[in-house]
RORO-751933 format. One record per residue: residue number from 1; x, y, z of N, C-alpha, C in turn; residue in one letter; chain. Coordinates in Angstrom, 3 decimals, padded with zeros to 6 digits. Atoms other than C-alpha are relative to their C-alpha. Layout:
REM residues N
+---------+----------+----------+----------+----------+----------+----------+----------+----------+----------+------+-------+
| drentor |   n_east |  n_north |     n_up |  ca_east | ca_north |    ca_up |   c_east |  c_north |     c_up | tifi | margu |
+---------+----------+----------+----------+----------+----------+----------+----------+----------+----------+------+-------+
|     NUM |        X |        Y |        Z |        X |        Y |        Z |        X |        Y |        Z |    A |     A |
...
+---------+----------+----------+----------+----------+----------+----------+----------+----------+----------+------+-------+
***
This chain:
REM residues 79
+---------+----------+----------+----------+----------+----------+----------+----------+----------+----------+------+-------+
| drentor |   n_east |  n_north |     n_up |  ca_east | ca_north |    ca_up |   c_east |  c_north |     c_up | tifi | margu |
+---------+----------+----------+----------+----------+----------+----------+----------+----------+----------+------+-------+
|       1 |  000.361 |  001.592 | -000.022 |  122.077 |  098.721 |  058.651 | -001.588 | -000.476 | -000.887 |    M |     A |
|       2 |  001.331 |  000.334 |  000.557 |  119.344 |  097.084 |  056.536 | -001.291 | -000.361 |  000.813 |    K |     A |
|       3 |  001.072 |  000.707 | -001.105 |  117.244 |  095.126 |  059.090 |  000.390 |  000.497 |  001.616 |    N |     A |
|       4 | -000.201 | -000.417 | -000.798 |  116.705 |  097.058 |  061.660 | -000.715 | -000.811 |  001.097 |    S |     A |
|       5 |  000.555 |  000.235 | -001.402 |  115.039 |  096.050 |  065.628 | -001.610 |  000.084 | -000.601 |    V |     A |
|       6 |  001.581 | -000.062 |  000.052 |  111.541 |  097.431 |  064.254 | -000.319 | -000.504 | -001.293 |    G |     A |
|       7 |  000.966 |  001.044 |  000.696 |  111.124 |  095.766 |  061.232 |  000.119 | -001.288 |  000.050 |    E |     A |
|       8 |  000.018 |  001.432 | -000.679 |  112.185 |  092.534 |  062.649 | -001.186 | -000.247 |  000.850 |    H |     A |
|       9 |  001.093 |  000.346 | -000.620 |  109.349 |  092.876 |  064.885 | -001.083 | -000.007 | -000.524 |    L |     A |
|      10 |  001.618 | -000.474 |  001.134 |  106.663 |  093.868 |  062.150 | -000.010 | -001.288 | -000.618 |    R |     A |
|      11 |  000.540 |  001.154 |  000.752 |  107.431 |  090.648 |  060.474 | -001.225 | -000.660 |  000.481 |    K |     A |
|      12 |  001.406 |  001.132 | -000.305 |  104.067 |  088.228 |  060.658 |  000.451 | -000.619 |  001.008 |    P |     A |
|      13 |  000.238 |  001.062 | -000.733 |  105.096 |  085.465 |  062.236 |  001.065 |  000.488 |  001.463 |    G |     A |
|      14 | -000.550 | -000.583 | -001.471 |  107.088 |  087.864 |  065.346 | -001.050 |  000.181 |  001.072 |    N |     A |
|      15 |  001.211 | -000.253 | -001.082 |  103.951 |  087.888 |  067.401 |  000.381 | -000.198 |  001.224 |    T |     A |
|      16 | -000.700 |  000.173 | -002.085 |  105.851 |  086.541 |  070.678 |  000.744 |  000.459 | -000.022 |    K |     A |
|      17 | -001.291 | -000.810 | -000.572 |  108.614 |  088.430 |  070.130 | -000.550 |  001.284 |  000.384 |    A |     A |
|      18 |  000.836 | -001.033 | -000.116 |  106.305 |  091.411 |  069.731 | -000.805 |  000.455 |  001.409 |    V |     A |
|      19 |  000.751 |  000.004 | -001.578 |  104.366 |  090.609 |  073.051 |  001.109 | -000.253 |  001.007 |    L |     A |
|      20 | -000.097 | -000.104 | -000.929 |  106.972 |  089.784 |  075.125 |  000.945 |  000.965 |  000.030 |    I |     A |
|      21 | -000.884 | -001.453 |  000.085 |  109.343 |  093.026 |  074.022 | -001.309 |  000.771 |  000.997 |    T |     A |
|      22 |  000.805 | -001.166 | -000.557 |  105.860 |  094.809 |  075.136 | -000.187 | -000.181 |  001.456 |    G |     A |
|      23 |  000.242 |  000.484 | -001.637 |  105.529 |  093.122 |  078.405 |  000.778 |  000.392 |  000.490 |    L |     A |
|      24 | -001.232 | -000.580 | -000.773 |  108.942 |  093.836 |  079.086 |  000.271 |  001.355 |  000.351 |    L |     A |
|      25 | -000.594 | -001.465 | -000.358 |  109.047 |  097.402 |  078.607 | -001.025 |  000.316 |  000.394 |    I |     A |
|      26 |  001.374 | -000.410 | -000.977 |  105.300 |  097.619 |  080.020 |  000.751 | -000.110 |  001.449 |    G |     A |
|      27 | -000.100 |  000.312 | -001.495 |  106.758 |  096.279 |  083.305 |  001.165 |  000.663 |  000.534 |    S |     A |
|      28 | -001.360 | -001.239 | -000.665 |  110.089 |  098.632 |  083.339 | -000.588 |  000.904 |  000.316 |    L |     A |
|      29 |  001.050 | -001.442 |  000.239 |  107.803 |  101.760 |  082.668 | -000.526 | -000.285 |  001.414 |    I |     A |
|      30 |  001.217 |  000.208 | -001.100 |  105.342 |  100.131 |  085.569 |  000.612 |  000.107 |  001.224 |    G |     A |
|      31 | -000.920 |  000.072 | -001.049 |  108.215 |  099.620 |  087.981 |  000.599 |  001.500 |  000.261 |    T |     A |
|      32 | -000.852 | -001.289 | -000.418 |  109.728 |  102.643 |  087.554 | -001.034 |  001.306 |  000.796 |    A |     A |
|      33 |  001.197 | -000.927 | -000.377 |  106.673 |  104.765 |  087.709 | -000.706 | -000.073 |  001.368 |    V |     A |
|      34 | -000.222 |  000.232 | -001.520 |  105.842 |  102.716 |  090.893 |  000.611 |  000.915 |  001.419 |    T |     A |
|      35 | -001.059 | -000.105 | -001.017 |  109.171 |  103.433 |  092.542 |  000.230 |  001.875 |  000.222 |    L |     A |
|      36 |  000.294 | -001.066 |  000.321 |  108.942 |  107.086 |  091.414 | -000.998 |  000.736 |  001.027 |    L |     A |
|      37 |  001.010 | -000.638 | -000.560 |  105.726 |  107.652 |  093.051 | -000.734 | -000.207 |  001.468 |    F |     A |
|      38 |  000.479 |  000.946 | -001.134 |  105.307 |  105.395 |  095.967 |  000.546 |  001.746 |  001.014 |    A |     A |
|      39 |  000.771 | -001.069 | -000.675 |  104.097 |  107.708 |  099.224 |  001.081 | -000.258 |  001.298 |    P |     A |
|      40 | -001.169 |  000.521 | -001.050 |  106.918 |  105.836 |  101.671 |  001.227 | -000.783 | -000.422 |    Q |     A |
|      41 | -000.973 |  000.940 |  000.099 |  110.200 |  104.418 |  101.991 | -000.391 | -001.663 |  000.033 |    T |     A |
|      42 |  000.158 |  001.877 | -000.077 |  110.391 |  100.180 |  101.676 | -000.238 | -000.053 |  001.278 |    G |     A |
|      43 | -000.134 |  000.061 | -001.179 |  111.333 |  100.582 |  105.269 | -001.448 |  000.299 |  000.910 |    K |     A |
|      44 |  000.895 | -000.032 | -000.527 |  108.417 |  102.275 |  106.071 | -001.498 | -000.740 |  000.049 |    Q |     A |
|      45 |  001.194 |  000.972 |  000.640 |  105.792 |  100.060 |  103.859 |  000.704 | -001.121 |  000.958 |    M |     A |
|      46 | -000.258 |  001.059 | -000.549 |  107.406 |  097.360 |  105.513 | -000.315 | -000.195 |  001.882 |    R |     A |
|      47 |  000.512 | -000.147 | -001.356 |  106.653 |  098.443 |  109.251 | -001.483 | -000.175 | -000.076 |    A |     A |
|      48 |  001.220 | -000.251 |  000.077 |  103.338 |  099.355 |  108.168 | -001.051 | -001.699 | -000.262 |    Q |     A |
|      49 |  000.497 |  001.109 |  000.005 |  102.648 |  095.941 |  106.784 |  000.215 | -000.956 |  001.365 |    I |     A |
|      50 |  000.330 |  000.620 | -001.543 |  103.928 |  094.504 |  110.210 | -001.280 | -000.169 |  000.951 |    R |     A |
|      51 |  001.250 | -000.767 | -000.908 |  101.738 |  096.618 |  112.013 | -001.482 | -000.585 | -000.143 |    Q |     A |
|      52 |  001.104 |  000.151 | -000.018 |  099.010 |  095.594 |  110.234 | -000.586 | -001.487 | -000.171 |    R |     A |
|      53 | -000.084 |  001.366 |  000.058 |  099.360 |  092.103 |  110.137 | -000.124 | -000.723 |  001.466 |    N |     A |
|      54 |  000.225 |  000.600 | -001.606 |  099.760 |  091.883 |  114.290 | -001.635 |  000.675 |  000.321 |    I |     A |
|      55 |  001.222 | -000.017 | -000.196 |  096.450 |  093.883 |  114.025 | -001.083 | -000.470 | -000.159 |    Q |     A |
|      56 |  000.877 |  000.850 |  000.579 |  094.762 |  091.575 |  112.049 |  000.003 | -001.213 |  001.068 |    L |     A |
|      57 |  000.086 |  001.270 | -000.702 |  096.106 |  088.451 |  114.113 | -000.630 |  000.381 |  001.522 |    R |     A |
|      58 |  000.392 | -000.259 | -001.223 |  094.894 |  090.388 |  117.368 | -001.665 |  000.128 | -000.143 |    D |     A |
|      59 |  001.352 |  000.084 |  000.598 |  091.334 |  090.937 |  115.864 | -000.457 | -001.553 | -000.049 |    R |     A |
|      60 |  000.327 |  001.721 |  000.065 |  091.271 |  086.874 |  115.036 | -000.289 | -000.602 |  001.393 |    K |     A |
|      61 |  000.114 |  000.724 | -001.429 |  092.382 |  086.229 |  118.354 | -001.418 |  000.431 |  000.792 |    Q |     A |
|      62 |  001.139 | -000.757 | -000.567 |  089.521 |  088.500 |  119.761 | -001.164 | -000.622 |  000.032 |    M |     A |
|      63 |  000.824 |  000.709 |  000.371 |  087.225 |  086.897 |  117.566 | -000.454 | -001.344 |  000.404 |    N |     A |
|      64 |  000.223 |  001.180 | -000.754 |  087.642 |  083.368 |  118.780 | -000.884 | -000.038 |  001.296 |    R |     A |
|      65 |  000.242 | -000.062 | -001.603 |  087.762 |  084.732 |  122.486 | -001.599 |  000.088 | -000.021 |    L |     A |
|      66 |  001.695 | -000.423 | -000.491 |  083.828 |  086.020 |  122.230 | -000.347 | -001.082 | -000.631 |    F |     A |
|      67 |  000.784 |  001.648 |  000.437 |  082.831 |  083.020 |  119.737 | -000.001 | -000.980 |  001.042 |    A |     A |
|      68 | -000.130 |  001.237 | -000.856 |  084.020 |  080.525 |  122.448 | -000.780 |  000.491 |  001.418 |    A |     A |
|      69 |  000.824 | -000.621 | -001.425 |  082.325 |  082.839 |  125.432 | -002.021 |  000.303 | -000.538 |    L |     A |
|      70 |  001.406 |  000.238 |  000.420 |  078.995 |  082.835 |  123.493 | -000.270 | -001.065 | -000.073 |    E |     A |
|      71 |  000.339 |  001.617 | -000.276 |  079.034 |  079.593 |  123.265 |  000.110 | -000.472 |  000.735 |    T |     A |
|      72 | -000.570 |  000.715 | -001.517 |  080.235 |  078.824 |  126.524 |  000.993 | -000.998 |  000.039 |    G |     A |
|      73 | -001.192 |  001.216 | -000.180 |  083.172 |  076.697 |  125.619 |  000.944 |  000.619 |  000.329 |    E |     A |
|      74 | -001.158 | -000.553 | -000.458 |  086.693 |  077.275 |  127.107 |  000.770 |  000.808 | -000.696 |    K |     A |
|      75 | -000.812 | -000.385 |  001.148 |  088.437 |  079.463 |  125.030 |  001.480 | -000.226 |  000.074 |    P |     A |
|      76 | -001.541 |  000.724 | -000.125 |  091.877 |  078.053 |  124.115 |  000.741 |  000.906 | -000.669 |    V |     A |
|      77 | -001.420 | -000.990 |  000.148 |  095.283 |  080.105 |  124.090 |  000.426 | -000.559 | -001.606 |    E |     A |
|      78 | -000.816 |  000.259 |  001.296 |  096.810 |  080.421 |  120.435 |  001.143 | -000.180 |  000.483 |    A |     A |
|      79 | -001.780 |  000.330 |  000.041 |  100.291 |  078.859 |  120.035 |  001.106 |  001.344 | -000.282 |    A |     A |
+---------+----------+----------+----------+----------+----------+----------+----------+----------+----------+------+-------+
***
């Protein structure tokens, strides 16, 4: 074959094609590396995120309570 993909991508007018191809290949490589080197399973990661979310929510509620007590206001229960 006379026209290979490499020759097509090296033509001066194909800069968008080169950019999109590079981004696609880079994304695929990045995804593969991330999956291979992930320290835990998806289930474990979701549980960790859920637990951290609960901790942040509780901390926010405690900060509201302390702020209300310091200003002498009546604490409002979160819905």
